[in-house]
C-alpha positions in Angstrom: 83.8 179.0 63.9 86.0 179.1 67.0 85.8 182.4 69.4 88.8 184.1 70.3 88.4 183.2 73.9 88.1 179.7 73.3 91.4 180.1 71.0 92.8 181.9 73.9 91.7 179.3 76.6 93.5 176.6 74.3 96.7 178.7 73.7 97.2 178.7 77.5 96.3 174.9 78.3 98.9 174.2 75.6 101.4 176.4 77.0 101.7 175.1 80.4 101.2 171.3 79.1 103.7 171.5 76.9 106.2 173.0 79.3 105.3 169.8 81.7 106.1 167.9 79.3 109.3 168.8 78.5 110.1 168.8 81.9 109.2 165.4 81.8 111.3 164.9 79.1 109.1 163.9 76.7 109.7 167.1 74.0 107.1 168.6 71.8 103.9 166.6 71.5 101.0 167.4 69.1 97.8 168.1 71.0 94.3 168.1 69.6 91.4 169.6 71.4 87.9 169.6 71.8 85.1 171.6 73.7 83.4 169.5 76.4 80.1 170.6 78.1 80.2 172.8 81.3 83.0 174.5 80.1 85.4 171.2 80.2 88.3 170.9 77.5 89.8 167.4 76.4 92.8 167.1 75.3 94.5 164.4 72.9 97.9 163.9 73.2 99.3 162.1 70.0 102.4 160.2 71.5 104.4 156.8 70.3 103.2 154.8 72.9 106.1 152.2 72.3 108.0 154.0 74.2 105.9 156.5 76.1 105.7 156.1 80.0 102.1 157.8 79.9 101.4 154.3 78.1 98.9 152.6 80.2 100.1 149.4 81.7 98.7 145.6 80.9 95.2 145.5 82.1 94.4 148.9 83.1 92.7 151.9 81.1 95.1 154.6 82.1 98.3 155.4 83.0 98.9 156.3 86.3 101.5 158.9 85.6 98.4 160.2 82.6 96.3 160.6 85.9 99.0 162.7 87.8 99.8 165.0 85.2 96.5 165.6 84.6 96.1 166.4 88.1 99.1 168.5 88.0 98.1 170.1 85.1 94.3 171.4 86.3 96.1 172.2 89.6 98.5 175.0 87.8 95.5 176.2 85.6 93.5 177.0 89.0 96.3 178.8 90.6 95.6 182.9 90.9 95.9 184.9 87.8 98.8 187.1 89.7 100.8 183.5 89.8 101.2 183.3 86.2 99.7 185.7 84.0 97.2 188.8 84.6 95.0 188.2 81.6 95.1 184.2 82.2 91.7 182.7 80.9 89.7 180.8 82.7 89.7 177.0 82.9 87.2 174.9 84.3 88.8 171.3 83.7 91.3 169.9 81.8 90.9 166.1 80.5 93.6 164.5 79.1 93.5 161.3 76.3 96.7 159.2 74.8 95.9 159.1 71.0 92.9 159.7 71.6 90.1 162.1 73.2 89.3 160.7 77.1 86.0 159.4 76.6 82.8 160.8 77.9 81.0 160.0 81.1 77.4 158.6 80.8 74.5 159.7 83.6 73.3 156.9 85.2 69.5 158.5 84.6 69.4 160.4 81.3 68.5 164.2 81.9 65.4 164.8 80.6 63.8 161.8 82.4 65.0 163.3 86.2 61.8 166.1 85.7 59.4 163.2 85.4 61.2 161.0 88.1 60.7 163.7 90.5 57.2 164.3 89.8 56.0 160.8 90.3 58.6 160.7 93.5 56.6 164.0 94.7 53.3 162.5 93.8 53.9 159.6 95.3 54.9 161.4 98.7 51.9 163.2 98.9 49.3 160.3 98.1 51.5 158.0 100.4 52.2 155.2 98.1 54.5 152.6 98.3 55.2 150.7 94.9 56.1 147.5 95.8 56.0 147.0 99.2 52.8 147.5 101.7 52.5 150.3 104.1 51.2 147.8 106.7 55.2 145.8 107.2 56.8 149.1 107.1 54.6 150.1 110.4 55.1 147.1 111.7 58.6 147.2 111.4 58.9 150.9 112.6 56.6 150.4 115.8 59.0 147.2 117.0 61.9 149.6 116.2 60.3 152.0 118.2 59.7 149.6 121.8 63.2 148.0 121.2 64.6 151.8 121.0 62.6 152.9 124.2 62.6 149.9 126.1 66.9 148.9 126.0 67.7 152.8 125.4 69.8 151.8 121.8 69.4 154.0 118.7 68.8 152.3 115.9 68.9 153.5 112.2 67.8 152.1 108.7 69.3 152.8 105.6 68.4 152.1 102.0 64.6 153.8 102.0 63.1 155.5 100.1 61.5 158.7 101.0 57.7 157.3 101.0 59.2 154.5 103.1 60.9 157.3 105.3 58.0 159.0 105.9 55.4 156.1 106.6 57.9 154.4 109.2 58.2 157.8 110.6 55.0 158.8 110.7 53.7 155.1 112.6 56.9 155.9 115.0 55.7 158.7 116.4 52.9 157.4 118.3 56.0 155.5 120.4 56.7 157.9 123.5 59.9 158.6 124.3 61.5 158.4 121.2 62.9 161.1 118.9 62.5 159.5 114.7 64.3 162.2 112.5 65.7 161.4 108.8 69.2 162.7 108.2 72.2 162.4 105.6 71.5 162.9 101.8 70.6 161.1 99.1 71.9 157.3 98.5 72.7 158.2 102.3 69.5 158.8 103.8 68.2 157.0 107.2 65.9 157.1 109.3 67.1 157.6 113.3 65.7 155.9 116.2 66.4 157.9 119.1 65.3 157.1 122.4 65.0 160.2 124.9 66.6 157.9 127.9 69.6 156.3 126.2 71.2 153.6 128.1 74.9 153.1 128.3 76.2 150.0 126.9 76.3 146.4 129.6 79.3 145.8 131.5 79.3 143.0 130.2 79.0 143.5 126.2 82.0 145.9 127.5 83.9 143.6 129.0 83.6 141.4 125.6 84.7 144.0 123.4 87.8 144.7 125.3 89.1 141.4 125.2 88.2 141.0 121.5 90.4 144.1 120.8 93.0 143.2 123.2 93.3 139.9 121.4 93.9 141.5 118.3 97.1 143.8 119.6 100.2 142.7 119.5 101.9 141.3 122.7 104.9 143.4 121.7 102.7 146.1 122.5 101.4 144.6 125.8 104.8 143.7 127.7 105.7 147.2 126.4 102.7 148.8 128.7 100.8 150.8 125.9 97.8 148.9 126.0 95.9 147.6 129.2 95.7 143.8 129.3 
């Protein structure tokens, strides 16, 4: 049994989509609906692919025109109700496919495995375990970066570390004075930053070399016009 709310949502999406297809000169197109997770709605457009502009070009899975149609459709459906209908149903997102429903996107990690992975990560963090790594090597690397950061006045950042690895390196670098070590970023882009309390400016030779290299890439016409310093 399909609920009245679902039927109203399908009718509203069909009304807007068919009007867009009419304006594109495609006429009446049979539609088929499928409910997806999280309130998404998949729509299969049964059009003749022989002469349809929605057909995917050779070597591509989807047509750019179909992507543009899907984008415009969702923008129109997400407008404020007073702009269309006072009783327009709420539609989260619509996915379009030609001749069939668009494929479902598979998550990189099964949902049932997430709680177990999070629990294992919490245990590793609490016990200070580093699978496949030696704590001594990370501690030595952290101490070396900390000393270089303080002596040279440079800011260093280390990417692609797990939470236990960042914790290990941060603890090892905490014994170095004149330095602030902290984590920033989220998820895959999290990084461990070594920031000296007294940062030093770039040496004069490095600045000159950088300016010469940058000037060599500037067109001569712009240099002669005085847009950039020689």
